C-alpha positions in Angstrom: 44.0 42.1 -53.5 43.7 44.0 -49.6 40.1 45.7 -48.9 40.2 49.0 -46.5 37.9 50.8 -45.4 38.6 54.3 -43.6 36.4 56.6 -41.0 37.8 60.0 -42.1 38.2 63.0 -39.6 36.9 66.3 -39.7 35.0 66.0 -43.6 31.4 65.3 -44.8 32.7 61.6 -46.2 32.0 59.5 -43.2 33.6 56.5 -45.1 36.7 55.8 -47.6 36.9 52.3 -49.2 39.4 51.3 -51.7 41.1 48.0 -53.2 45.6 47.7 -53.1 47.2 45.5 -55.2 50.4 45.6 -56.0 50.4 49.3 -54.8 47.8 50.3 -56.8 44.5 52.0 -56.2 41.4 50.2 -57.2 37.3 50.8 -56.3 38.1 53.9 -54.4 34.8 55.0 -53.2 33.9 58.0 -51.0 30.4 57.2 -48.7 29.3 60.7 -47.9 30.6 64.4 -49.1 30.3 66.0 -52.5 29.4 63.2 -54.8 30.4 64.3 -57.8 33.7 65.5 -57.5 34.7 62.4 -54.7 33.4 60.0 -57.9 35.8 62.4 -59.6 38.6 61.1 -57.5 38.0 57.8 -57.5 38.0 57.4 -61.3 41.1 59.9 -61.4 42.9 57.6 -59.1 41.5 53.7 -60.5 44.9 51.8 -61.4 47.8 54.3 -60.0 50.7 54.1 -57.5 49.2 54.4 -53.9 51.8 56.3 -52.9 52.2 59.2 -55.6 48.7 59.8 -55.1 49.0 60.0 -51.3 51.9 62.4 -52.0 49.7 64.6 -54.6 46.9 64.8 -52.2 48.4 65.0 -48.7 47.5 68.3 -47.2 44.7 69.4 -49.8 42.2 71.5 -47.8 38.2 72.0 -48.6 37.1 76.1 -47.2 38.7 76.9 -43.9 39.5 73.1 -42.6 42.4 72.2 -42.1 42.1 69.0 -44.0 39.5 67.5 -47.3 38.1 64.3 -48.4 41.5 64.1 -51.1 43.6 64.4 -47.8 41.6 61.9 -45.6 42.2 59.3 -48.7 46.2 60.1 -48.4 45.7 59.5 -45.2 43.9 56.5 -45.6 46.2 55.4 -48.1 49.3 55.7 -46.0 47.9 53.6 -43.2 47.1 50.9 -45.5 50.7 50.8 -46.5 52.9 51.0 -43.1 
């Protein structure tokens, strides 16, 4: 199992941590940000295909920002898979 820590840019969360095993996501946790919503994202993606989740979340924005915590998770996943 590979552990990933990612420093997101342009969002309220300050760190995203997750594990990838056999192309699946586990233990997704955000530090900072909208606690309840980010916990929900972690629960929704648990055990799901990492590439599929990145495709779904990529481009999601928050307010007037050009990104979001979900979009940053997609970027973290894509970086870890490259």
